[in-house]
MARBA-3410 file (N, C-alpha, C, O; in Angstrom, 1 decimal):
115
-21.6,29.6,-45.4,-21.1,29.9,-44.1,-22.1,29.5,-43.1,-23.3,29.7,-43.2 ~ -21.6,28.9,-42.0,-22.4,28.4,-40.9,-22.9,29.5,-40.0,-22.1,30.4,-39.7 ~ -24.1,29.5,-39.6,-24.7,30.4,-38.7,-24.0,30.2,-37.3,-23.9,29.1,-36.9 ~ -23.6,31.3,-36.7,-22.9,31.1,-35.4,-23.7,30.4,-34.4,-23.2,29.6,-33.6 ~ -25.0,30.6,-34.4,-25.9,30.0,-33.4,-25.9,28.5,-33.5,-26.1,27.8,-32.5
-25.7,28.0,-34.6,-25.7,26.5,-34.9,-24.3,26.0,-35.1,-24.1,24.8,-35.6 ~ -23.2,26.7,-34.8,-21.9,26.4,-35.2,-21.2,25.6,-34.1,-21.5,25.7,-32.9 ~ -20.2,24.8,-34.5,-19.3,24.1,-33.6,-18.4,25.1,-32.9,-18.0,24.9,-31.7 ~ -18.1,26.3,-33.5,-17.3,27.3,-32.9,-18.1,27.8,-31.6,-17.4,28.1,-30.6 ~ -19.4,28.0,-31.7,-20.1,28.5,-30.5,-20.0,27.5,-29.4,-19.8,27.8,-28.2
-20.1,26.2,-29.7,-19.9,25.1,-28.7,-18.5,25.2,-28.1,-18.3,25.0,-26.9 ~ -17.5,25.4,-29.0,-16.1,25.4,-28.6,-15.9,26.6,-27.7,-15.1,26.5,-26.7 ~ -16.5,27.7,-28.0,-16.3,28.9,-27.1,-17.0,28.6,-25.7,-16.5,29.1,-24.7 ~ -18.1,27.9,-25.7,-18.7,27.5,-24.5,-17.8,26.6,-23.7,-17.7,26.7,-22.5 ~ -17.2,25.6,-24.4,-16.3,24.7,-23.7,-15.1,25.5,-23.2,-14.7,25.2,-22.0
-14.6,26.4,-23.9,-13.4,27.2,-23.5,-13.8,28.1,-22.3,-13.1,28.2,-21.3 ~ -15.1,28.6,-22.3,-15.5,29.4,-21.1,-15.6,28.6,-19.9,-15.0,29.0,-18.8 ~ -16.1,27.4,-20.0,-16.2,26.5,-18.8,-14.8,26.1,-18.4,-14.5,26.0,-17.2 ~ -14.0,25.7,-19.3,-12.6,25.3,-19.0,-11.9,26.4,-18.3,-11.2,26.1,-17.3 ~ -12.0,27.7,-18.7,-11.3,28.8,-18.0,-11.9,29.0,-16.6,-11.1,29.3,-15.7
-13.2,28.8,-16.5,-13.8,29.0,-15.1,-13.3,27.9,-14.2,-12.9,28.2,-13.0 ~ -13.2,26.7,-14.7,-12.7,25.6,-13.9,-11.2,25.8,-13.5,-10.8,25.6,-12.4 ~ -10.4,26.3,-14.5,-9.0,26.6,-14.2,-8.9,27.6,-13.2,-8.1,27.6,-12.3 ~ -9.7,28.7,-13.3,-9.7,29.8,-12.3,-10.0,29.3,-10.9,-9.4,29.7,-9.9 ~ -11.0,28.4,-10.8,-11.3,27.8,-9.5,-10.2,27.0,-8.9,-9.8,27.1,-7.8
-9.5,26.2,-9.8,-8.4,25.4,-9.3,-7.3,26.3,-8.8,-6.6,26.0,-7.8 ~ -7.0,27.4,-9.5,-5.9,28.3,-9.1,-6.3,28.9,-7.8,-5.4,29.2,-7.0 ~ -7.6,29.2,-7.6,-8.0,29.8,-6.3,-7.7,28.8,-5.2,-7.2,29.1,-4.1 ~ -8.0,27.5,-5.4,-7.8,26.4,-4.5,-6.3,26.3,-4.2,-5.8,26.1,-3.0 ~ -5.4,26.4,-5.2,-4.0,26.3,-5.1,-3.5,27.5,-4.2,-2.6,27.4,-3.4
-4.1,28.7,-4.4,-3.7,29.9,-3.6,-4.0,29.6,-2.1,-3.2,30.0,-1.3 ~ -5.1,29.0,-1.9,-5.4,28.6,-0.5,-4.4,27.6,0.1,-4.0,27.8,1.2 ~ -4.1,26.6,-0.7,-3.1,25.7,-0.3,-1.7,26.3,0.0,-1.1,26.0,1.0 ~ -1.3,27.2,-0.9,-0.1,27.9,-0.7,-0.1,28.8,0.6,0.9,28.9,1.3 ~ -1.2,29.4,0.8,-1.4,30.2,2.0,-1.2,29.4,3.3,-0.5,29.7,4.2
-1.8,28.2,3.3,-1.7,27.3,4.4,-0.3,26.8,4.7,0.1,26.5,5.8 ~ 0.5,26.7,3.6,1.9,26.3,3.7,2.8,27.5,3.9,4.0,27.3,4.0 ~ 2.2,28.7,4.0,3.0,29.9,4.3,3.8,30.4,3.1,4.8,31.1,3.3 ~ 3.4,30.0,1.9,4.1,30.4,0.7,3.4,31.5,0.0,2.7,31.4,-0.9 ~ 3.7,32.7,0.6,3.0,33.9,0.2,3.2,34.3,-1.3,2.3,34.6,-2.0
4.4,34.1,-1.8,4.8,34.4,-3.2,4.0,33.5,-4.1,3.4,33.9,-5.1 ~ 3.9,32.2,-3.8,3.2,31.2,-4.6,1.7,31.6,-4.5,0.9,31.5,-5.5 ~ 1.2,31.9,-3.3,-0.2,32.3,-3.1,-0.6,33.4,-4.1,-1.6,33.4,-4.7 ~ 0.3,34.5,-4.1,0.0,35.6,-4.9,0.0,35.3,-6.4,-0.8,35.8,-7.2 ~ 0.9,34.4,-6.8,1.0,34.0,-8.2,-0.3,33.2,-8.6,-0.9,33.5,-9.7
-0.8,32.4,-7.7,-2.0,31.6,-8.0,-3.2,32.5,-8.0,-4.1,32.3,-8.8 ~ -3.3,33.5,-7.1,-4.4,34.4,-7.2,-4.4,35.2,-8.5,-5.4,35.4,-9.1 ~ -3.2,35.6,-8.9,-3.1,36.3,-10.2,-3.5,35.4,-11.4,-4.2,35.8,-12.3 ~ -3.1,34.2,-11.3,-3.4,33.3,-12.4,-4.9,33.0,-12.4,-5.5,32.9,-13.5 ~ -5.5,32.9,-11.3,-7.0,32.7,-11.2,-7.7,33.9,-11.8,-8.7,33.7,-12.6
-7.2,35.1,-11.5,-7.8,36.3,-12.2,-7.7,36.3,-13.7,-8.6,36.6,-14.4 ~ -6.5,35.9,-14.1,-6.3,35.8,-15.6,-7.2,34.8,-16.2,-7.8,35.1,-17.3 ~ -7.4,33.6,-15.6,-8.3,32.6,-16.2,-9.7,33.2,-16.3,-10.4,32.9,-17.2 ~ -10.1,33.9,-15.2,-11.5,34.4,-15.2,-11.6,35.5,-16.3,-12.7,35.7,-16.8 ~ -10.6,36.3,-16.5,-10.6,37.3,-17.6,-10.8,36.6,-18.9,-11.5,37.1,-19.8
-10.1,35.5,-19.1,-10.3,34.7,-20.4,-11.7,34.3,-20.5,-12.3,34.4,-21.6 ~ -12.2,33.7,-19.4,-13.6,33.2,-19.4,-14.6,34.3,-19.8,-15.5,34.1,-20.6 ~ -14.4,35.5,-19.2,-15.2,36.7,-19.5,-15.2,37.0,-21.0,-16.3,37.4,-21.6 ~ -14.1,37.0,-21.6,-14.0,37.2,-23.1,-14.8,36.3,-23.9,-15.6,36.7,-24.8 ~ -14.7,35.0,-23.5,-15.5,34.0,-24.3,-17.0,34.2,-24.0,-17.8,34.1,-24.9
-17.4,34.4,-22.7,-18.7,34.6,-22.3,-19.4,35.8,-23.1,-20.4,35.7,-23.6 ~ -18.6,36.9,-23.1,-19.1,38.1,-23.8,-19.3,37.9,-25.3,-20.3,38.3,-25.8 ~ -18.4,37.2,-25.9,-18.5,36.9,-27.3,-19.7,36.1,-27.6,-20.4,36.3,-28.6 ~ -19.9,35.1,-26.8,-21.1,34.2,-27.0,-22.4,35.0,-26.9,-23.3,34.9,-27.8 ~ -22.5,35.8,-25.9,-23.7,36.7,-25.7,-23.9,37.7,-26.8,-25.0,37.9,-27.2
-22.8,38.3,-27.2,-22.9,39.3,-28.3,-23.3,38.7,-29.6,-23.9,39.5,-30.4 ~ -23.1,37.5,-29.8,-23.4,36.8,-31.1,-24.5,35.8,-31.0,-24.6,35.0,-31.9 ~ -25.3,35.8,-30.0,-26.4,34.9,-29.8,-27.6,35.6,-29.4,-27.6,36.8,-29.1 ~ -28.7,34.8,-29.4,-30.0,35.4,-28.9,-29.8,35.6,-27.4,-29.0,34.9,-26.8 ~ -30.6,36.4,-26.8,-30.6,36.7,-25.4,-31.0,35.4,-24.7,-31.7,34.6,-25.1
-30.4,35.2,-23.5,-30.6,34.1,-22.6,-30.4,32.8,-23.4,-31.2,31.8,-23.2 ~ -29.3,32.7,-24.1,-29.0,31.5,-24.9,-28.5,30.4,-24.0,-28.0,30.6,-22.9 ~ -28.7,29.2,-24.5,-28.1,28.0,-23.8,-27.3,27.3,-24.8,-27.6,27.2,-26.0 ~ -26.2,26.7,-24.3,-25.3,25.9,-25.2,-25.1,24.6,-24.5,-24.5,24.6,-23.4 ~ -25.5,23.5,-25.1,-25.4,22.2,-24.5,-24.1,21.6,-24.9,-23.9,21.4,-26.1
-23.2,21.3,-24.0,-21.9,20.7,-24.3,-21.6,19.5,-23.3,-22.2,19.4,-22.2 ~ -20.7,18.7,-23.7,-20.2,17.7,-22.8,-18.7,17.8,-22.9,-18.1,17.9,-23.9 ~ -18.1,17.7,-21.7,-16.6,17.9,-21.6,-16.1,17.2,-20.4,-16.8,17.0,-19.4 ~ -14.8,16.9,-20.4,-14.2,16.3,-19.2,-13.2,17.3,-18.6,-12.6,18.1,-19.3 ~ -13.2,17.3,-17.3,-12.3,18.3,-16.6,-11.5,17.6,-15.5,-12.1,16.7,-14.8
-10.2,17.9,-15.4,-9.4,17.2,-14.5,-9.6,17.6,-13.0,-9.8,18.8,-12.8 ~ -9.6,16.7,-12.2,-9.5,16.9,-10.7,-8.1,16.4,-10.3,-7.7,15.3,-10.6 ~ -7.4,17.3,-9.7,-6.0,17.0,-9.4,-5.7,16.8,-7.9,-6.5,17.3,-7.1 ~ -4.6,16.2,-7.7,-4.1,15.9,-6.3,-4.0,17.3,-5.5,-3.5,18.2,-6.0 ~ -4.5,17.3,-4.3,-4.5,18.5,-3.5,-3.2,19.0,-3.0,-3.0,20.1,-2.6
-2.2,18.1,-2.9,-0.9,18.4,-2.5,-0.3,19.5,-3.4,-0.3,19.4,-4.6 ~ 0.2,20.6,-2.8,0.6,21.8,-3.6,1.6,21.4,-4.7,1.4,21.8,-5.9 ~ 2.7,20.8,-4.4,3.7,20.5,-5.4,3.2,19.7,-6.5,3.4,19.9,-7.7 ~ 2.4,18.6,-6.2,1.8,17.8,-7.2,0.8,18.6,-8.1,0.7,18.4,-9.3 ~ 0.0,19.4,-7.4,-1.0,20.2,-8.1,-0.3,21.2,-9.1,-0.8,21.4,-10.2
0.7,21.8,-8.7,1.4,22.7,-9.6,2.0,22.0,-10.8,1.9,22.5,-11.9 ~ 2.5,20.8,-10.6,3.0,20.0,-11.8,1.8,19.7,-12.7,1.9,19.7,-13.9 ~ 0.7,19.3,-12.1,-0.5,18.9,-12.9,-1.0,20.1,-13.7,-1.4,20.0,-14.8 ~ -1.0,21.3,-13.1,-1.4,22.5,-13.7,-0.6,22.8,-15.0,-1.1,23.3,-16.0 ~ 0.7,22.6,-14.9,1.6,22.8,-16.0,1.1,21.9,-17.2,1.0,22.4,-18.3
0.8,20.7,-16.9,0.4,19.7,-17.9,-1.0,20.1,-18.5,-1.2,20.0,-19.7 ~ -1.9,20.6,-17.6,-3.2,21.0,-18.1,-3.0,22.2,-19.0,-3.7,22.3,-20.1 ~ -2.3,23.2,-18.6,-2.1,24.4,-19.5,-1.4,24.0,-20.8,-1.8,24.6,-21.8 ~ -0.4,23.2,-20.7,0.3,22.8,-22.0,-0.7,22.0,-22.9,-0.7,22.2,-24.1 ~ -1.5,21.2,-22.4,-2.5,20.5,-23.2,-3.5,21.4,-23.8,-3.8,21.3,-25.0
-4.0,22.4,-23.1,-4.9,23.4,-23.7,-4.2,24.1,-24.8,-4.7,24.4,-25.9 ~ -2.9,24.5,-24.6,-2.1,25.3,-25.5,-1.8,24.5,-26.8,-1.9,25.0,-27.9 ~ -1.4,23.2,-26.6,-1.0,22.4,-27.7,-2.1,21.7,-28.5,-2.1,21.5,-29.7 ~ -3.2,21.3,-27.7,-4.2,20.5,-28.3,-5.6,21.2,-28.4,-6.2,21.2,-29.5 ~ -6.1,21.7,-27.3,-7.5,22.2,-27.2,-7.7,23.4,-28.1,-8.5,23.4,-29.1
-7.0,24.5,-27.8,-7.2,25.7,-28.5,-6.8,25.7,-30.0,-7.5,26.3,-30.8 ~ -5.7,25.0,-30.4,-5.4,24.9,-31.8,-6.6,24.2,-32.6,-6.9,24.6,-33.7 ~ -7.1,23.2,-32.0,-8.2,22.5,-32.6,-9.5,23.4,-32.7,-10.2,23.4,-33.8 ~ -9.7,24.2,-31.7,-10.9,25.1,-31.8,-10.6,26.1,-32.9,-11.6,26.5,-33.6 ~ -9.4,26.6,-33.0,-9.0,27.6,-34.0,-9.3,27.0,-35.4,-9.8,27.7,-36.3
-8.9,25.8,-35.6,-9.1,25.2,-36.9,-10.6,25.1,-37.3,-10.9,25.4,-38.4 ~ -11.4,24.7,-36.3,-12.8,24.6,-36.6,-13.4,26.0,-36.9,-14.2,26.1,-37.8 ~ -12.9,27.0,-36.2,-13.4,28.4,-36.4,-13.0,28.9,-37.8,-13.8,29.5,-38.5 ~ -11.8,28.5,-38.3,-11.3,28.9,-39.6,-12.2,28.3,-40.7,-12.5,28.9,-41.7 ~ -12.6,27.0,-40.5,-13.4,26.3,-41.5,-14.7,27.0,-41.6,-15.6,26.5,-42.3
END
């Protein structure tokens, strides 16, 4: 059995933490765009989604800390999308990003963790 501190799962959790933080930030930006366009309902949805993403990030963060030495560092490399600022285009891009995480990223992380 692999030690968590040296595991690919620990790196994947760090990647997931960063991904959720980035997603949360993008949803906050979308909420601002929706507010500027007077779309209060969309603004509120994006604010809630940002909170959800940060809650996911906190779960990953806490798990890493609980299972690592104090003040741990995890070195990772990852790519993150920057999307068109136009609200309609951004919302479509977010759907694709979320689907990619659901279909590709997290199932792959789960397989590594099972191994």
